N, C-alpha and C positions, 0 to 999 in steps of 0.2 A: 869336632867338626860341626856337630849339631848346634852348639851354642852360637856359632857365628851366623847361622841362618836365622836365629831368633832375634839377634840384636839389630835394631833399626839403624839405618845409616844416619850420621850426624847431619844436623841442618846446615844449609849453606851459610858461609860467613856473611854477616850483614854489612860489612864495610868494603866489599869489593866495589870500586868506583863505578863500573859499568852496571852494577846491579842495585846499589843502595839508592841512588837518586836519579835513575834514568827517567826522562820525561815519558809519561804515560804508562810506566811499568809499575811503580810503587810510590806511595806518598811518604813523606817524612813524618814519622810519628814522634810523639813526645820523647819516648825512650831513645829513638834513633837520634833526635836532636841533642839530647843530653850526651850521648856517646860521641857524636861528631864534635860538639862543643868542647868536650873533654880532650879529644884527640888533637883538635886544631887550636886549643886554648883560646876559644872565643865563646860568646854567649849562645846558649841553645836557642834563644829567641831569634837569632840571626837565621838559623836553619828553618824555623817555623815560618818566619816572615818570607823567606825565599819560596817556600812551598805555597804559602797563601798567595803570593804574587803570581806564581805560575798558574795556580788554580783559577784566579780571576782572569788572567789573560786568556787561558783556554776557554773559559765560560763565555767571555766576550766574543771570541772568535766563533764559537758555536752558535750563540744566540743573539749576536749583535744586531742584525737586521730586524729581528722580531722585537727586540727591546726598544729600538729606536722608533718603531711604529706605535708603541704604547703611549697613551696620554700621560702627561706629567701634571704635577700639581699647579705649576705656573700657567698652564694652558686651560685650566678649569675656570668656569665663570666665577667671579668674585661672589662670596657669600654676603648676603645683607647682614649688616650688623644689628643685633637685637638691642633695644634700649636697655640701659642699666637701671636697675631698680634702686640701687643705693649709690 
């Protein structure tokens, strides 16, 4: 009975659909992408691209207004071109 109290519980399975790729809960790691690619027989890059796209959309929603107010390179005054020596 005593040995059961010492053994830690096993980690949760990483492929539960509601747990592995829930928006805002966990990101897809390289290891998870490899496992999902193996399971679904597609490229791991697909899963990483899906995560990157989600991260970009979330960042744009969070900081979109602030980013639109920042200056862009096209709106900066043109630099005078220096004469070429050669």
